[in-house]
TIVEX-434726 format. One line per field, with one value per residue: residue number from 1; chain; z, x, y of N, C-alpha, C in turn. Coordinates in nm, 4 decimals, decimal comma. Example, Ala and Ser with C-alpha at 12.3 -4.5 7.8 and 13.67 -1.06 7.14 Angstrom:
2
k c(1; 2)
c c(A; A)
nz c(0,7800; 0,7080)
nx c(1,3190; 1,2850)
ny c(-0,5690; -0,2250)
caz c(0,7800; 0,7140)
cax c(1,2300; 1,3670)
cay c(-0,4500; -0,1060)
cz c(0,7800; 0,7870)
cx c(1,3200; 1,2900)
cy c(-0,3300; 0,0030)
//
This chain:
107
k c(1; 2; 3; 4; 5; 6; 7; 8; 9; 10; 11; 12; 13; 14; 15; 16; 17; 18; 19; 20; 21; 22; 23; 24; 25; 26; 27; 28; 29; 30; 31; 32; 33; 34; 35; 36; 37; 38; 39; 40; 41; 42; 43; 44; 45; 46; 47; 48; 49; 50; 51; 52; 53; 54; 55; 56; 57; 58; 59; 60; 61; 62; 63; 64; 65; 66; 67; 68; 69; 70; 71; 72; 73; 74; 75; 76; 77; 78; 79; 80; 81; 82; 83; 84; 85; 86; 87; 88; 89; 90; 91; 92; 93; 94; 95; 96; 97; 98; 99; 100; 101; 102; 103; 104; 105; 106; 107)
c c(A; A; A; A; A; A; A; A; A; A; A; A; A; A; A; A; A; A; A; A; A; A; A; A; A; A; A; A; A; A; A; A; A; A; A; A; A; A; A; A; A; A; A; A; A; A; A; A; A; A; A; A; A; A; A; A; A; A; A; A; A; A; A; A; A; A; A; A; A; A; A; A; A; A; A; A; A; A; A; A; A; A; A; A; A; A; A; A; A; A; A; A; A; A; A; A; A; A; A; A; A; A; A; A; A; A; A)
nz c(13,9829; 14,0613; 14,2730; 14,2163; 14,2926; 14,1447; 14,1644; 14,0078; 13,9579; 13,7888; 13,6183; 13,7335; 13,5542; 13,3243; 13,0724; 13,1029; 12,8965; 12,7856; 13,0017; 13,0193; 12,7727; 12,8135; 13,0247; 12,8947; 12,7168; 12,9001; 12,9995; 12,7681; 12,7246; 12,9599; 12,9286; 12,7045; 12,8249; 12,9695; 13,1911; 13,3885; 13,4213; 13,7040; 13,8499; 13,8292; 13,9630; 13,9655; 14,1391; 14,1088; 14,1185; 14,3676; 14,6586; 14,7253; 14,9921; 15,0011; 14,7789; 14,4452; 14,1903; 14,1811; 14,1878; 14,3243; 14,3192; 14,1989; 13,9679; 14,0637; 14,0019; 14,0576; 14,0008; 14,0103; 13,9566; 13,8170; 13,7606; 13,6008; 13,6079; 13,6680; 13,5655; 13,3926; 13,1613; 13,1729; 13,3899; 13,2823; 13,0737; 13,2198; 13,3598; 13,1548; 13,0598; 13,0237; 13,1427; 13,3748; 13,7115; 13,9426; 14,0209; 14,1551; 14,2107; 14,3875; 14,5304; 14,6327; 14,9489; 14,9958; 15,1631; 15,1682; 14,8977; 14,8646; 15,0382; 14,8984; 14,6899; 14,4683; 14,2835; 14,1419; 14,2712; 14,3843; 14,5693)
nx c(12,7135; 12,6324; 12,3859; 12,1610; 11,9735; 11,7650; 11,6335; 11,4177; 11,3029; 11,0593; 10,9349; 10,6204; 10,4281; 10,4795; 10,3655; 10,2415; 10,3052; 10,5372; 10,7094; 10,7128; 10,8317; 11,0855; 11,1738; 11,1769; 11,3835; 11,5964; 11,5995; 11,6743; 11,9315; 12,0563; 12,0440; 12,2091; 12,4497; 12,4878; 12,3300; 12,0460; 11,7078; 11,5246; 11,3000; 11,0393; 10,8895; 10,6308; 10,5642; 10,4052; 10,2618; 10,3943; 10,4113; 10,6715; 10,9100; 11,0330; 11,0676; 11,1687; 11,3399; 11,1434; 10,9100; 10,6414; 10,5684; 10,6424; 10,6885; 10,7470; 10,9689; 11,0948; 11,3614; 11,4959; 11,7917; 12,0351; 12,3790; 12,6947; 12,8824; 12,9463; 12,7006; 12,7598; 12,6811; 12,4000; 12,3649; 12,4688; 12,2845; 12,0492; 12,1188; 12,1197; 11,8594; 11,5651; 11,3161; 11,3720; 11,3982; 11,5447; 11,7740; 11,8914; 12,1360; 12,1774; 12,3935; 12,3067; 12,3509; 12,4784; 12,3246; 12,0778; 12,0102; 11,9700; 11,7535; 11,5587; 11,5258; 11,6914; 11,8443; 12,0873; 12,2771; 12,5982; 12,9029)
ny c(11,2515; 11,5874; 11,7381; 12,0009; 12,2972; 12,5315; 12,8454; 13,0645; 13,3895; 13,5443; 13,8376; 13,9477; 14,0307; 13,8923; 13,6775; 13,3403; 13,1629; 13,2702; 13,2396; 12,9574; 12,8970; 13,0079; 12,8444; 12,5965; 12,6480; 12,6754; 12,4120; 12,2689; 12,3738; 12,2882; 12,0098; 11,9820; 12,0369; 11,8114; 11,7747; 11,6671; 11,7369; 11,6944; 11,7687; 12,0090; 12,2905; 12,5083; 12,7893; 13,0064; 13,3407; 13,5440; 13,7544; 13,9908; 14,0300; 14,2686; 14,5484; 14,4802; 14,6113; 14,8113; 14,6630; 14,4656; 14,1988; 13,8642; 13,5895; 13,2694; 12,9977; 12,6755; 12,4598; 12,1336; 11,9575; 11,7292; 11,7425; 11,7007; 11,9011; 12,2535; 12,4923; 12,7309; 12,8645; 12,8658; 13,0376; 13,2755; 13,3265; 13,3708; 13,6006; 13,7864; 13,7905; 13,9763; 13,9288; 13,7905; 13,8486; 13,7761; 13,5103; 13,2003; 12,9632; 12,6645; 12,4342; 12,1253; 11,9677; 11,6341; 11,4598; 11,5941; 11,5849; 11,3091; 11,2781; 11,4155; 11,2456; 11,2432; 11,0429; 11,0042; 11,1536; 11,2383; 11,2913)
caz c(13,9462; 14,1730; 14,2747; 14,2245; 14,2912; 14,0811; 14,1793; 13,9149; 13,9799; 13,6690; 13,6374; 13,7520; 13,4369; 13,2124; 13,0527; 13,1361; 12,7785; 12,7763; 13,1094; 12,9806; 12,6634; 12,8741; 13,1006; 12,7948; 12,6688; 13,0059; 13,0023; 12,6522; 12,7493; 13,0664; 12,8712; 12,6200; 12,9141; 13,0381; 13,3122; 13,3728; 13,5051; 13,7800; 13,8990; 13,8086; 14,0449; 13,9458; 14,2585; 14,0698; 14,1601; 14,5130; 14,7023; 14,7745; 15,1246; 14,9736; 14,6361; 14,3565; 14,0705; 14,2006; 14,1716; 14,4496; 14,3020; 14,0972; 13,9390; 14,1098; 13,9473; 14,1199; 13,9262; 14,0714; 13,8498; 13,8385; 13,6603; 13,6303; 13,6215; 13,6879; 13,4467; 13,3795; 13,0499; 13,2236; 13,4735; 13,1930; 13,0028; 13,3130; 13,3901; 13,0405; 13,0274; 13,0808; 13,2217; 13,5000; 13,8118; 14,0266; 14,0143; 14,2518; 14,2057; 14,5133; 14,5238; 14,7472; 15,0203; 14,9558; 15,2408; 15,1231; 14,7648; 14,8834; 15,0995; 14,7928; 14,5917; 14,3518; 14,2929; 14,0848; 14,3429; 14,4484; 14,6258)
cax c(12,6634; 12,5951; 12,2465; 12,1455; 11,8405; 11,7665; 11,5116; 11,4121; 11,1905; 11,0254; 10,8446; 10,4838; 10,3470; 10,5179; 10,2631; 10,2897; 10,3637; 10,6745; 10,7838; 10,7324; 10,9295; 11,2172; 11,2091; 11,2127; 11,5172; 11,6905; 11,6080; 11,7525; 12,0713; 12,1071; 12,0645; 12,3284; 12,5658; 12,4947; 12,2472; 11,9106; 11,6078; 11,4528; 11,1722; 11,0110; 10,7755; 10,5908; 10,4970; 10,3123; 10,2904; 10,4067; 10,4538; 10,8086; 10,9260; 11,0738; 11,0608; 11,2798; 11,3243; 11,0161; 10,8000; 10,5951; 10,5402; 10,7162; 10,6459; 10,8557; 10,9839; 11,2064; 11,4052; 11,5967; 11,8550; 12,1644; 12,4750; 12,8330; 12,9676; 12,8749; 12,6282; 12,7882; 12,6058; 12,2653; 12,3767; 12,4876; 12,1585; 11,9522; 12,1611; 12,0898; 11,7166; 11,4903; 11,2024; 11,4197; 11,4359; 11,6488; 11,7891; 11,9894; 12,1762; 12,2248; 12,4390; 12,2463; 12,4345; 12,4499; 12,2133; 11,9544; 11,9807; 11,9122; 11,6231; 11,4663; 11,5114; 11,7757; 11,9162; 12,2214; 12,3610; 12,7212; 12,9814)
cay c(11,3821; 11,6739; 11,7825; 12,1455; 12,3566; 12,6625; 12,9237; 13,1771; 13,4794; 13,6203; 13,9504; 13,8988; 14,0644; 13,8065; 13,5750; 13,2065; 13,0978; 13,3202; 13,1734; 12,8178; 12,8970; 13,0315; 12,7238; 12,4951; 12,6847; 12,6383; 12,2660; 12,2260; 12,4100; 12,2015; 11,8767; 11,9902; 12,0373; 11,6823; 11,7754; 11,6133; 11,8035; 11,5924; 11,8194; 12,1498; 12,3300; 12,6473; 12,8398; 13,1115; 13,4787; 13,5634; 13,8881; 14,0046; 14,0885; 14,4056; 14,5777; 14,4471; 14,6936; 14,8816; 14,5680; 14,4061; 14,0569; 13,7918; 13,4527; 13,1832; 12,8632; 12,6040; 12,3425; 12,0471; 11,8820; 11,6651; 11,7871; 11,6626; 12,0193; 12,3806; 12,5363; 12,8733; 12,9213; 12,8950; 13,1563; 13,3897; 13,3517; 13,4295; 13,7382; 13,8717; 13,7886; 14,0887; 13,8823; 13,7302; 13,9486; 13,7168; 13,3655; 13,1516; 12,8230; 12,6064; 12,2961; 12,0584; 11,8714; 11,4968; 11,4039; 11,6589; 11,5313; 11,1755; 11,2964; 11,4582; 11,1395; 11,2645; 10,9163; 11,0072; 11,2492; 11,1935; 11,4010)
cz c(14,0714; 14,1591; 14,2962; 14,2332; 14,2313; 14,1041; 14,0869; 13,9480; 13,8538; 13,7074; 13,6437; 13,6303; 13,3121; 13,1964; 13,0655; 13,0165; 12,7580; 12,8820; 13,0718; 12,8668; 12,7180; 12,9514; 13,0056; 12,7381; 12,7720; 13,0119; 12,8874; 12,6717; 12,8559; 13,0117; 12,7784; 12,7030; 12,9934; 13,1648; 13,2827; 13,4724; 13,5727; 13,8217; 13,8660; 13,8866; 14,0213; 14,0686; 14,2247; 14,1214; 14,3124; 14,5415; 14,7499; 14,9169; 15,1128; 14,8224; 14,5645; 14,2264; 14,0677; 14,1746; 14,3055; 14,4412; 14,1936; 14,0815; 13,9673; 14,0413; 14,0123; 14,0376; 14,0092; 13,9592; 13,8951; 13,7264; 13,6989; 13,6507; 13,6408; 13,5565; 13,4306; 13,2678; 13,0912; 13,3063; 13,3862; 13,1227; 13,0954; 13,3531; 13,2784; 13,0096; 13,0987; 13,1723; 13,3556; 13,5950; 13,8959; 13,9962; 14,1119; 14,2308; 14,3451; 14,4853; 14,6506; 14,8156; 14,9874; 15,0319; 15,2005; 14,9848; 14,7758; 14,9468; 14,9959; 14,6822; 14,4634; 14,3491; 14,2439; 14,1585; 14,4078; 14,4958; 14,5262)
cx c(12,6226; 12,4501; 12,2430; 11,9983; 11,8565; 11,6320; 11,5224; 11,2873; 11,1736; 10,9402; 10,7016; 10,3961; 10,3846; 10,4134; 10,3250; 10,3506; 10,5087; 10,7618; 10,8129; 10,8338; 11,0706; 11,2639; 11,2492; 11,3517; 11,6241; 11,7100; 11,6929; 11,9011; 12,1328; 12,1345; 12,1851; 12,4557; 12,5778; 12,4128; 12,1118; 11,8181; 11,5249; 11,3136; 11,1605; 10,8846; 10,7483; 10,5116; 10,3945; 10,3555; 10,2875; 10,4490; 10,5990; 10,8069; 10,9678; 11,0701; 11,1873; 11,2528; 11,1859; 10,8945; 10,7677; 10,5769; 10,6286; 10,6604; 10,7645; 10,8513; 11,1079; 11,2350; 11,5069; 11,6584; 11,9871; 12,2567; 12,6159; 12,9252; 12,8809; 12,8124; 12,6417; 12,7075; 12,4620; 12,2656; 12,3874; 12,3573; 12,0568; 11,9896; 12,1217; 11,9407; 11,6426; 11,3776; 11,2430; 11,4643; 11,5532; 11,6565; 11,8985; 12,0119; 12,2206; 12,2737; 12,3883; 12,3477; 12,3880; 12,3315; 12,0787; 11,9135; 11,9177; 11,7739; 11,5181; 11,4499; 11,5883; 11,8798; 12,0592; 12,3184; 12,4798; 12,7989; 13,0602)
cy c(11,4588; 11,7187; 11,9338; 12,1817; 12,4959; 12,7283; 13,0447; 13,2584; 13,5638; 13,7408; 13,8968; 13,9273; 13,9841; 13,6971; 13,4356; 13,1337; 13,1437; 13,2551; 13,0293; 12,8055; 12,9153; 12,9083; 12,6116; 12,5209; 12,6482; 12,4872; 12,2143; 12,2556; 12,3201; 12,0617; 11,8734; 11,9849; 11,9068; 11,6741; 11,7112; 11,6836; 11,6948; 11,6389; 11,9677; 12,1830; 12,4787; 12,6910; 12,9464; 13,2479; 13,4870; 13,7070; 13,8834; 14,0593; 14,2359; 14,4254; 14,5339; 14,5208; 14,7610; 14,7929; 14,5033; 14,2545; 13,9969; 13,6518; 13,3606; 13,0468; 12,8012; 12,4789; 12,2652; 11,9653; 11,8238; 11,7080; 11,7435; 11,7826; 12,1443; 12,4258; 12,6874; 12,9387; 12,9539; 13,0229; 13,2816; 13,4261; 13,4170; 13,5721; 13,8349; 13,8828; 13,9012; 14,0432; 13,8195; 13,8423; 13,9012; 13,5674; 13,3246; 13,0026; 12,7806; 12,4658; 12,2280; 11,9672; 11,7286; 11,4374; 11,4650; 11,6074; 11,3925; 11,1843; 11,3357; 11,3543; 11,1617; 11,1518; 10,9235; 11,0988; 11,1816; 11,3150; 11,4772)
//
């Protein structure tokens, strides 16, 4: 399985229960696609280096997961969600995945 990192930036005015509901939905969709969420880290509200949609702050969440294939459906859902300002998928290099302890990571 390949190791991925997903960073999602939510609107800062979104309440935390809505964010958690959205994350739970992402986790369920990822598991349906055969992925496993290894780690979730909520960074909280942070200032932007520049304005995004006339906003100065966003709520950051980082997910690390293993997946046998690309998760196009997750990408589509995040593009359509109003509360998501930005998101970014990164495929982690094999050495970085092992450094982070993502045991199932392969090339």
